[in-house]
N, C-alpha and C positions, 0 to 999 in steps of 0.2 A: 322553504325546506321541502325535502322529499316526503311524499305521502304514500301510504299503502294504497295501491290502485283501487279506486272506488268508482263503481259504475254510475253513470249519469245519462239522462236522455238529452241529446243535443238540442232537440226542438224546444224543450222546456228551458234549457239553460240559456238559449238565445234571448229569452224575454228579459233576463236580468243581467246579462253579460254582453260585453262588446269585444269583438275579436280585434286584437292589436296586430298580431303577427301570425302567420300560418304557413304550413306546407302540407305535403301529402299525409303526414302522420301526426303532426303536432299542431296545437292551437295555443297561443298565448292570449289570455283574455283578461279584461279589466272590468271590475264591477261598474255597471252602468251608473253614470253620475258621479263616480269617484274623481275627486280632483277638480270638479267643475264648480262654478259659483253656486252657493247654497240656495239662492233664490229661484233656481230652475226647478220646474215641477218634477223632472225625472229624478234629480238628486234627492228631493224630499220624499218622493214615493218609494224609491229603492231603499232609502235609509229607514223608513218606517217598516218596510217589509223585512229588512235585515233584523230589526229589533224584535219583531214578532216571530218570524219564521226561521231565520238562519243566522244565529249568532256567530258561527264560525266564519261565515263570509264577511261579517262586519270587521273582524280582526284582520283577515287576510284578503284584501281587495283585489289581489292578482292571483292568477292560477294558470297552470299548464294542463292541457288535456291531451290524452292519447286517443287518436281516432283511427278507425279502419275505413279506408275508402269504400264508399257505397253503403255504409252501415249508419244507422241512426244512434247507435250506442257508442259512448266514449267513456274514458276513465280519467279521473283526476289523479295526476301523478306528482304534482308539485304546487306549492302556493307560497306567497310572500306578502309582506306588509308594504314593501316598496318595489318600484319598478326595477331598481338596481339589483335587488336581491333575486327577483325572479328571472331577470335577464341573464344572470350567471348560470342558472339552471338551464335556461333556453340555449345559451351558447354551448354548454356542455353537451346537450342532446344533439344539436346540429353538428357539432364538431366530431363527436365520437360515435353516434348511433345512426344518423340519417343515411349516410352513404352505405352503411353495412346492411340496412334493412332492404336495400334493393335486390339483394341476393335471394330473398325469400320469394318463392313462387306463390305460396299460400299466405295471404295477408293476415289470416288468423294466427298463423305460426309467428309472423312478425310481431303481432301484438303480444302474444304470450312471451316472446323473447324479451320485449321491452319491459313488461311487467315483472318478469323474473330479475331483470337487471336492476330495476328500481328497488325491488325488495332487498337485493344484495347491497345496494348503496345505503339503504336505511339501516340495515344490520351493521354495516361498517361505521356509520355515523354514531350509532348507539354504542358500539364497542369503543369508539374513540372517546366519547363523553364519559363512559364508565371507567375507562383506563385512567382518565385524568383524576378520578376520585378514589379509585382503589386499584391495587396491584393485580388482583385476580377477579375481574368482572365476570358476571354470570355468562355473558355471551362468549367470553374467551373459554370458559369451562365447557360450554356446549361445543365450541369449535374443536377443543382438544379431544372430546369424546368422539366426534365424527372423524377426526384425524386418525385416532387409534383404530376405530371401527373399519374405516375404508381401506387403510393401507397395511394394517397388520404389522407395523414396526414395533420393536420392543418399547416398553414403557419408558426406558431410559433415553429414548430419542426425544429430546426436548423441543416442543413447539415454541417458536419465537413469536410469530404473528401470522395473520392470514388476511387475504384481500379478495374481494369480489371482483371478477374480471372475466374476460372471454379468451379462450384458447382457439386459435384458428386452425382448421384443417382444410387447406386449400382456400376456397372462397366461402366456406361455411364457418360461422362463429359458434362456439360451444360455450354457453354461459355456465359458470361454475365458481368454485373457490380455489384460490391458490394458497397452499399452506407452505410456510417457510420454517424449517426446523434447523437445528445447528449443523446437521450433516446432509440434509436433502431438501429439495423443493418438490412438492407433490401437488397434483391438480386433480380435482374431482368434479364431474358434471353429470347430472341426470336430467335430461331434457327430452321431451316428446318420446318417452319410453326407452331412450338409449342412454347407456351408462358409459362414460369415458373416464378413465383414471390412469395415472402413470406417476412414477417416481424417478427423479433425476438426482443422483448424488452430486453434491457440489464439486467433488473431486473429479467428476467427468466433464464439468463445464469448462470449455476452452475460450469462450468469448461471451460477453454481455454487452449489448448495445441498444441504443434507441434508434428506431427506424420510422420512416413515414412512407406510406404508399397510398394509392387511390382509395383502397378500402379501409386502410388503417392510418388515419392522420397522425396518431401517436401510438406507438407500440413498443414493447420490449422484446427483443429477439434473444433467445437463449440458444447458444450453439454448443453442441457436444461433438465428439469425434465421429458420431454416426448420423446425426440429423440436426435440424433446426426446428425450433418451436417459437411461435409468436403469441404474445399476450397483449391485450389492449383493453380499453374501456375501464381503466382504473379510476376510482374517485380521486385519488391523489397519486398520479403516476410518478412524480418526482420522489415522493417518499418511498414508494414500492421499489423503484429502481435503485435508490440509495441503499436500502436494507439488503436487497439481493446482492449488490456489489460488495457490501461489507461482509456478508456471510460467506460468499465465495472466496473472497480474499483471505478472511480469517481461517477458513477451513484448509485452504491450500497451503498457507504458511504453517499451519499446525501439523498437517499431515506430510507435506512434501519436503519441508525444510525447517523443522522445528528448532534446530540448533543454529543454522546459518542466518536466519532472519529473526529480528527482534519482535517479540509478541508480548503484549501486556499480560501480566500475570492473571488478571481477571478473565481474559479471553481464553487462556489456556484451560480454565475450568469450565467446561461446556455446560455444566448444570447451572451455572450462575448467569449464563447469557440470556438476556431479555431484550425486548425492544428498547426499553429505557437505557439499558447498559450500552446498546449499540449507538443510540443517540448521543449519550455522554462521551462515548469513545470517539465518535466522529468530531465532536467539538474539541476534545482533547488533542487529537491528531492535528487539527487545524491550528490550535493555539501553539503547540510545540513547533510547528513549521513556521508560523508567522513570527514568533519571537525567538526562534532557534534555541529553545530551552533543552536542558538535559532530558534524555528519554525516560529517566526515572521519575520525573516530576508528575505528581498526581494532581488533577484538576479538582478543585473543591466547589467554588461558587462562580456563577456567571450572572452578572447583574448589570442592568442598564443604569447609566449615570452620566453626569457631566463633570468635566474637569476644568478648573480655572487655568487658562493658558495666558500667561502674562504678555507674551509677544503679540497676541491678538486682542488683549484686554477684554476677553469675553470667556464665557464657558463653552467648551466644545463637547457636544453630545456624542456618546459612544457606548462601549461595553467594557466592563471591568471583569477581568478573569483573575482568580486567585489560585495559586498552587502552593506546594510545600514551601518554596523558598522565594516566591516572587509575587508582586502585584503587577498585573499587565493591563494596560488600557489601549484600546484601538478605537479610533473615530468610526463613525458610521460608514464613511467612504474609506475603504482599506487603503492605507498608506498616506492618507492626508495628515494624520497626526497620531503618533504612537508614543507610548511611555512605558518603560520597563524599570521597575523599582525592586531591587534585591532586598529582601527582608533583613539581610545582614547589615544593611546601611540604614535601617529604620530605627529611630529611637522610641517612637510611640505612635499609636493609632488611637485617636480620641474623637468622641462625638462633640459637636458644637451646638450652640443654641439654634433652633430652627426658626426661620422667619419666612415671610411671604416671598421674598426675593431669593432666599437661600434655604430651600426646603431640605430637611434631613442632611445637614452637612457633616462631613467627616474630614478631620485634619490628620494628614500623615507627615510627621516630623522626621527629618533626616539628620544624620550625624554631621553633615556639611552645613548645618544651620539654615537649611531650606525646608520649606513645607509645601505640601500639595493639598489642594482643597477639592473634595468631591461632593457633589450635591445630587439630589433626586434619587437617592438610594432607597429602594424598597427593602423592607425587613432590615432596617439599619442596625437595630440592636443585636440581632442574631449574627449578622455579618461581621460587625465589629468584634463581638465576643469570639467568633471563630478565628478571625485574623490575629487577635491579640493572643489567643491560645498558642497558635503556631509561632508567633513572634517570641513569646516567653520561652518556648521550648528551644528555639534556635539560639536565643541569647544565652540560655543555660549551657548549651553545648559549646558555644564559643568561649564562655567563661571557664569551663573545664579545660578547654584546649589551651587558653592563655595561661591558666595557673600551672600547667605542666611546663610551659616555656619559661616560667619564672619571671624574674624582673630584668631579663637581658634587654628587652625592648621597652622603651619609655612609653608610658600610657598617660602621662600627666597632661599632655596637650595633643589630643588626637588630631591628625591631619586628614584631609580628604584622601581616600585610597588611591585616586588616580595619580597623585604625586609620587607614589611608590615607583613608578616607572622611570623617574629621573634620578632616583637615589642610587648610590653605589652600595655595594655590600659592606656592612659594618664590620669592624674588627672583631666584635664579640661573636658574630656568626661565623667568621673565618676560624676563630679558635674553637667554636663548637663543632664544626665539621670540617676536617682538614680537606676532604674531597672537594669542597667548594672552590679550592684554589684552581681546580682544573676546569671549572665551569665559567664560561665567559660572562662577565657582568655587563657588557655593552654589546649593542648590535654590531654585526660584522661590518656594516656599511661605514661606521665611524672610523674604522681602521683601514678599510679597503675601498674607499670611495673611488668610483670609476669616473674618469673624465670623458666628456662627450663633446662633440663639435658645438661651438657657440656656448661655451660654459658660462661666459659672463652674462649672456641673456638668460640662461637658466637660473642663475642666482637671483637676478632681479625678479623673475617670475615667481621663484620660491618665496621671496619676501612679500610679494603681493598676495599670494595664497595664504601665507601665515597671518597677514593682517586681516584678511577676510575671515579666517577661522577664529581669530581672537575676538573679532566683532560678533561673530556668531555665538561664541561661548558666552559672551556678556549678555546677549539677548535670550538665548535658549537654554543656557546651563551647560555644565561640563561634567563629564563622567557618564556612567551607564544610565543614570536617570535623567539625562537631557531630553528635551522634547525633540522628537524626530519628525520633521515636516518635509514638505516638498522643497523648501529652501536648502536644507542640508543635502538633499538628493542632488541638487544642482551643483553644490560645492564638491560633492564626491565625484560627480561626473567630470569635473575639471581636473581631477587628480589631487590626492592628498599630498601636502608638502612632506618631504622626507623627514623633517624634524618631528612631525606629528604622526607619521604613518603607523609606527609601532603602537603608540598610545591609543590611536583611534581604532586600530584593528582589535586591540584588547577590549576597548570600550564597546564597539559594535557587537562583538561576539560574546561579551561578558566573560571572557576567559579570565579576566582579572579577579572575579569573585572566586573562581576555582583556585587560582593561585593563592589568594589571600587566606582561604580556608584550608590550604594544604601546604603550609610552610614546611620546608625540608623534605617534602615528598619526592620531588624530582632528584635531589641529591642522593636520597636513599635508593631510588631506582637505579641511578647510574652506578652506585656502588654494588648493587646486587647483580646487575645485568652485565657489566663489563667483564670480559674474560671468559664468558660462557660461549660455547659454540653450538649452534644448531642450524637448521635449515634457514631460518629467518636471518641470522647473522651472516651466513654465507651469501645470501642474496644481497644483503645490505653492503657487504664488502665489495661485491661485484659491481654495484651501481654507484658507489661513492664518487668515483672520478667521472661519472657520466652526468653528474648534477651540475648544471650551469658551468660546463668546463671552460668557457671563455671568460668567465668572471674571475678577477684576480683573487677574490676571497676564497675560491675553491681551487686555486692553483697553489694554495698555501697549506701547510700541515695544520695550522690553527683552525681554518675553516673546515677542513676534512674531518678533524677530530671532533669538532662541535657537531657536525652533521651525523657522525657515527654515534655519538652519545645520545642525541635526540631520537634517532630512529631505533637504536637498540633499546633505549629506555621505554619507548612506546610499545615495541614488540613484547617486552617483558610485562608491561602493564596490561596489555590486551592480547593474550595469545590466540584468541579466536580470530583476530585479524592478523596479528603478527606483522608482516611486512608485505606490501603490495607495490608493484611498479607504479610509478607516478608519485608515490609518497615522497620519494627522494627529491624530486623537482619542487614540490610544494614546500617541503621542509627547508630547502635551500633558500627559497625566497623569504620565508618567515625569519630565518636566521639573519638575513641581511638587514632587516628593519626592526627586529625585536631582540631583546636579550635572550640568552639561551634558554633560561627557564620559562620565559614568556613564550618563546617559540614552541616549546614543548606543549604548553597548555593551549596555544592556538591550534596546534596539530590535533590535540585531543578534541577541541571544539569542532574542527572540520570533519574529522573521521567519525565521530560518535554522535554529533548533533546536526551539523549543517549539511552533510552528505550521508545520510543514514543508508546502510547496506551497500555503499559504494565499494568498500574495501574488504568485503567478505570473500570467501574462497571462490565464489562464482561471479562476483561483480554484478549481483542481481540489481542493485539500486541503479547503477549506470545504464544497464540494459533497459530497465523500466523507463528511465527518463528518455532514452533514445526512442522508445515506442511512443511516449507522450509527445516528444518533439515532432515525430511524424504526424501525429494527430493535430498538433498545433499548426503545422505547415498546411494541412488541408483546411483548417479553420481560417487561418489568417492570410495565407497566400494561395488562394484557390486557383488562380491562373497558373502559377508555377506547378501546383499539384496536378493540374490537368495536363500540362505539357510533359511532366515527368511522372508517369504513372507509378513507377517503382521507386518509392521514396527511401527504400532501404539503402540505396547507394549514398544518398545524402546523409542519412543517419549514421552510416558506417564511417563517413568522413568526419562527422561531428562528434564521434565518440571521444576522441582525444580532446576536443574542446571542453567537454564536461569533466573528464578525468583529471585534466591538468589546469582547468580554469583558463584556457587559452594560452598558458605559459609556454607550451611547446610549439605553438603555431604563429604567435605574434612576436614582433620585436620586443625586447625585454621591457623597455620603458613604457611601451603601450600596454603590454600584458599586465604590468603592475597596476595600472589604472583599472583594469578589469577586476583584479583581485580586490581593489578598494571597493568597487561596487558590490562584489560578492559578499564581503564582510558586512556591508550595510544592508543589503536586500536579500541575501541568500541566493538560492538556486534560481529564483525568478529572474534575476539580472542576467544569468547565463542563457536562459531561454529567450529573453528579449533580445540580447545581443546576437544570438545565433539566428533568430528570425531576421534581424536587421541585415546581417551579412548576406543571407540568402536573397533578401529583397533587393539589396544593392546589385546583386549579380544575376537577377532573375532572367533578364533577357538572354544573357550568354548561356546560362544553364539550360534554358528552354531549347536552345539550338544545339545542345550537346548530342553527339552520336554514340558516345561510349562513356563508361565510368572513368576511364583515365583522363579524358578531357575535362570532365567535371572536377576531378581532383586537382588538375593543373590550374583551372580557373580560380578555384577557391584558395589554393595555396599561394598563387601569385598575388591575389588581392590582399590576403592577410599579411604577406611579406612586406607590402607597401604601406601598411597602416602605421603611420607615425604619430607623434604628438607635437605639441608646440615647442617642446624642449629639444627633441631629437628627431627631426623628420627623416623618414625613410632610411633608418639605420637599425641594425641589429647588433647586439653587444659581442665583441667590438670588431667590426669588419675592417680589413685593410682597405686603404683608399682605392686600390685598383679593383678589388672585389666589389666595393661599393659602387664604383662607376659602372662596372659591368652589370651589376644587379639593376641599375636604373636605366641602362641604355641598351640592354640586350634586345636586339630586334627579333630574335627567334621566340622570345617569350610572348605569351598572350598580352595584348595591349590592355592595360588596366589603368584606371584613374587612381591617383594618390588620395587616400582617405586619411582624415585626421581622427585619432581615437576619441577625442572629446566630442567631435561632431557626430561620430558614429554612435557613441553611447547616448548622446542627447537625442538622436533620431530614434534609437531603440526605445528609450524611456518615453518618448512622446508618441510614437506611432503605435506602440504596443502597451500603452499605459493601462488599458482596461484588462490586461492579463493579471489575474489575482492569484494569491496563494491558495485560496479556497478552491478555485477551479483546477489548479495544478494538483492539489491533493486528491480531488475527486477523480481526475484522470489517472493518477498514480494507482489508485485503488483498483480501477478497472484494468489497466494495462499490466499490473503485476500478475493478474490471473493469466493473461496471455503469455507473458514471459515465462512464468513457472511451468505452464503446460507445454510450452515449446521446449523447455529443458527436459521435461518428462519424456517427450517424444524422442529427443536426442539420446537420453539415457537408455530408453527402450531399444532403440536401433543399435546402440553400442553393445548392450547386453546380448541381444540376439545374435549379433555378429560374432561375439566372443564365444557363445555357447553352441551356435549352429554347427561348426565343424566337428564337434565331438559327439553329436547325436544324429540319429536317423529320422527324427521327427520332422515332418514337413514344415516349411516356414509358416504356413497358415496356422497349423496346430500349435506350433511353438509360440506364435504371437498370442493365440488365445490362452495358452497355458500361462504366459507371463501376466496377462490381464487377470486371470483367475488367482494367481499367486499374489499379486499386488492387492487385489480386492480382499483376500483373506487377511492380509496384513492390516488393511484399513478397517475391516469389520471388528477386529479386536480393539483397535483404537477407538472405534465408535462406541461399542457396547460391552466389550470384554473386560478382562481383568486389566485395569489401567496400569497397575503396578508392574504386572508381567510385561505388558506391551512396552511400557516406558523403559524397563530394564533391557528388553531386547533391542530397542532402538538406541539407547545409550551405549550399550555394548557394541553395537554395529559401528557407531561413530568413533568409539575409542580405539578401533583397530585402524586408525588412519595411517599410522606409520608401519603397519605390518605389510606382509607381502600381498595383501588383497587390494585390488584396484577399487576405484570409486564405484563402478557399476556393480561389482560383486558385493559391495557393502550397502548398496542403496536399500534393498528390501531383504530382510532375513526373518525366518519364522522360528518361533520357539516351539516347544513340544505340543502345547494345546492347539496352536495354529496348524501345525503339521498334521496332527491327528484328525482335525476337521477336514483338511483337504484329502487326506488318505481315504477317509470314508466315502468321499465323492468320486475318487478316481481309481480306487483299487479295481483290478481287472476281474475279481471274483465277487459273487453275491455277498452282500453284507448281512446275511441272515443270522450268522453267529456273531453277535456283537462282541462277545467275550474274546473270541479268537481274533477278530478284526482289531480290537483294542490292543491285544497282546502283540500282534504282528506290527501294528503301527508304532508301538513303543519301541520294539526291537529295531525296526527300520530307522527310526529317528536316532537311536543310540548308535547304529552302524554308520549313519551319515555324519554325525557330529560327535565323534568319540573324544571325551576328555579335552575339549577345546574351549569353546565359549557357549556350548549348548544352544547353538543356532545353526540353521540350515540355510545355505545360500540358494539362489535360483538355479545356479549351475549344477549344484549337487542334486537338487530336486528334479531337474530335467533329466539328468543322467540316470537317476533311479527309475523314473517313469519310462525313459527310453528302453531301459533293460527289460522292464515288465511287458512292454507292448511290442517292441520292434526288434529286439535281439534274438539270436538263435536259441533253441531250446536248451542247449547246454548252459548258456549264460543265465537263463532264467533259473535253472536248477541250481546253478552255483550260488545265485543270490539267495534262494530259499534255504540252501544248506548253510550259508553264512549266518542266517537269522537264527540258527539253532545251536550255534557255538559262540563262545566269547569272541569279541567284546559285545556283540548284540545280546547274547544271553548273559544275564547278570545273576548274581547270587540272591538278589533281593526279590526275584519273582516268586510269587506264592503258589502258582499252579505248576505242579510237577509233571502234569500229563504231557506238556509240550516239550519237556526237556528229556527226551528219550535217551536212556543210557546205551541203547542198542545201536545208535548211529556210529558208523565207523569213519574215522578221520582219514583212513587210507583208501576209501572208496574212490575209484577213478570217475571223474566227472567231465573228462575232456576226450573228444574223439578226434584223432589225427586226421586233418583234412587232406593230407598228401596220400592217404591210402587209396589204392585203385578203386574206382567206383563201378559197380555193376549196373546193369540196366534197371534192376528193381530198385537199387539205391537212387538212381537218377529220377525214377518216378516218385520215390519218397521225397526227394529234394524238391520236386515240383509241388508236391502236396504241401510241404513245409513252407514254400514260398507263398503259396496261396493262403495258408494259415496266417503267415506274417502280414500279408496285405489285409486279411480279414481283421486281424488284431488292430492294425492302424485305423481301420474304419470304426472298430469298437472304441478305440481311444478318442476319436473325434466325437462319437456319440457321447462318451463319458464327459468330455469337456463341455459339450452343449448342455448336458443334464446338470453339470456342476454349476454352470452360469445361471440356469433357471432356478436351482435351489438357492443360489446366493441372492 
């Protein structure tokens, strides 16, 4: 363990200690005689001395000394009972400190630096141990007091955690503490008489990354729009980097796009954010992504356990995750064995008798007369009670729902829920809801099956696949709660047979649970949505005939009508998403293999769970995954990344791969196999396949000279990817076109790939790509994507406002930053209800005449008054008059509308005050003394002078002949105008400093 540096004399220490490892600054020593045979005189002598003189050394026979070259004095900084323990400390010192100490010219300063660092590590270890025992340890309270004292932020700025680390300024490290709060990161250092402190808002962070240099083997680089800062020498760099990434991501999602991006309700309440909450949230995001659960699911327990797996006749160790509606199990190796148990299918959860071979067993009984056995559960009693409580609540809800349905559906002999997908709609249901007559009860493929070359061979292959799947069901189970292992992954890679495709898509996505718990929901949506006309329905009508236009199912009114109903119903269900391009292609494929109502719930699963934030108004999720894809190319295909420095070209090509799941770029039969993998593994399969496609074409892509050539190479390759059933065809090409496509000598020469082989290669070569890694990358890259959007919005806003004002581009840019900062400050610490109302009102004007950039940031009255006090061109000595004028100015700029001021209106007012002619300034002041700026509710009559004349001329005709004296006056006015511009610039600078 680390020790407070204690001075020792090296010459005395050498009599009792033996040096094992050493360098210029550190010594690793072992107690003389320790570990040797006890009959040696040295071991006996030192043992006796330890007993009499130094009991501490007897307990810890290993230690690390800090030494100053040329000095006889050293300091003990670490000790350990075993060589393994002390070697960890030694490796940390060598890896993180040794190279950095070379920059110190004075060796005494280097020693002071190391001692300060060790003390910081000790404080962090103590804080960690206390935090495990109590929520508010004493060390954290001390850090909170220092945080408030050093940085002067409001008390409502909640500190989340702090770390001991170094901040680098060039080649000089500054030892100090990094404080992470909900809205800012702050650093403080006081070393050798010099104080260093700064605050960085998370809203200004554009990039977080881990870097490695000669001086900093492991460091965290924080990039803002103005500069970069590096931090290193963390006791736990992984933890610090994870917390920083989470806080930046949460803050940007909350401030920049609180409506467009989903954010957990707990995280929206900044006062409740703690380090423990962040840790729980990180696990929750991972579980939702791994099992593709609904975003509303709350994570309750995480427990290590083992599950009996009949196919391997053994217990498989892993982790159990419990949520509102599911029990989820994942083996220690991600993807090796997973199990998803909906609580809606559970009959009971019971404790069994514990034995030596089966410690703390729990039996989960299913409605399908199956049971799962879990063992090695810690705190079993509390865990079972918690799960049973949620199970009883869920069963009560279902009983209430079934009682409302009456006795129309027989419940005397319950059947497994997965057989529902083979049943046709009963007569009772048709009588209950006449509209069901318009909803297809079978998949479109059953009525519009498409013929392919070699159809006889296809049928035999289908029979083989069906037999393999039936054997798999027998061994691993059937339904949502089947064991999902590497064997099923291989079966999916071969392509799911058409007869089972709809069922397995529903099973893998668990859309069947949503359907079963929402009987009649889709029919009701269809009834409510059909006949309504809005922007979403207009876009749907425009794209209906573009959805798989070559397939016979969508050359028929039946298929088009079904597609219209599904898309319109979903737009009505989720108006936040409404309808986005590429949803039509996806819904078309779902309708081919699933019943109409099932296709609707599959679309819900894809849009709301499996591809989160993909189909919002700015397609943020897809852009984040493109940025993640670029990162994965650098990680997994470094040679290609080196040859193609600008990976944005490849990511722009791959965007359609992610949005349409390869449906728009692969032959139909091959693309459906990709959809099979997607429903089984989620977005990870798309990343793996994308990397495999680039890897297969790496040599040609490396030789590309332009973007068009790269696009042609990838397009040609994907066009030729066939499968065993329909090689080298797309649905349905004429024979002549097919021959031309395969023999065109002008096209780039590409080898024919088989989709099964390509998927198998992707799953094999990139097997180590995990959901956990993808989620971590998403968190970091979402920060970059959101900030890139912010930059684009700022450019568009300035381009919109600039022609109407005389403010210089530099000042206008600074003014925009100040305007946005004021908006954020209110969200940080101001009246949250007022700020929320302002933001909500801003987004509610989506259908009005205001563009998006005009609605992005808008200020209410308190926010405007704050900026007015910073930027008003006259002294603010009379606070009463300034307050009155700011109120009237706000009323003038936002009369009887939404009580919000846009940046364009704000910039126009400031332009008038600083840059316009004197007449315009007087006109503005005059308007502040008459309605609508002047209201009857004002209490101060002194400013409402009745002597003001409304007929007073305030305009000088510029066409009047100008005398020489007037020309000189004009020159003076022009000089005054330029002076005012300079004053405005100074005002902006002062405003930023006050902020």
